[in-house]
C-alpha positions, 0 to 999 in steps of 0.5 A: 397175791393170787391163789389159783385153786385149780393148782389143788385140782379141779374137784375140791371135795373133802374137808381133809383135802382142804385142810391139807391144801391150806397147810401146803400154801401156808409158807406162801401166805407168810410172804404176803405183806400186811396190806396185800390183797389175797385173791382166790381164783376159781377158774378151772374148778369144776366141783367145790364143796362146802367141806373143802371150802370151809377148811381152806376159805374160812381161816383165810376170811378170818385172817384177811377179812375184806382183803380176801377177794374172789374171782371167776366165781361163775361156776354154780358149785362155787356159787352155792358153796360160797353162799352156804359158807357166808350163811354159816359164818355170818360173813360176806365174801368179796367177789371181784368183777374182772375186766376183759384184760384181767 
C-alpha cells in the first residue's frame, strides 16, 4: 500500500493536522492485508515537522514495524524530522531506495 503524503499538503506542520490526517486515512489502512508493506512517499512534501510526523508516523511504526517503508526522503526537512523521531522513539525507520523505474 502506498501513502502519498502530498495528498495531505506540501507543508505538514501541526500535531493536530497530523492526527487528523491519520484519522482520515484509517479506513484505507484497515484494508491492508496482514503481510502487506505500507510505503510512505514523501515526494512533493516541502516542510515536514516532528509534531506532524509524530502524530502520523509513530502510530504507524508501532503498528507495522519493519513493514513500514519510506521513500523519497531526500528533503532535508524530512530527513531531520525522521532522525529526530528515531532518536525520541528509539526505533529506526526503513528507507526504501528507489530504482529509476519506480
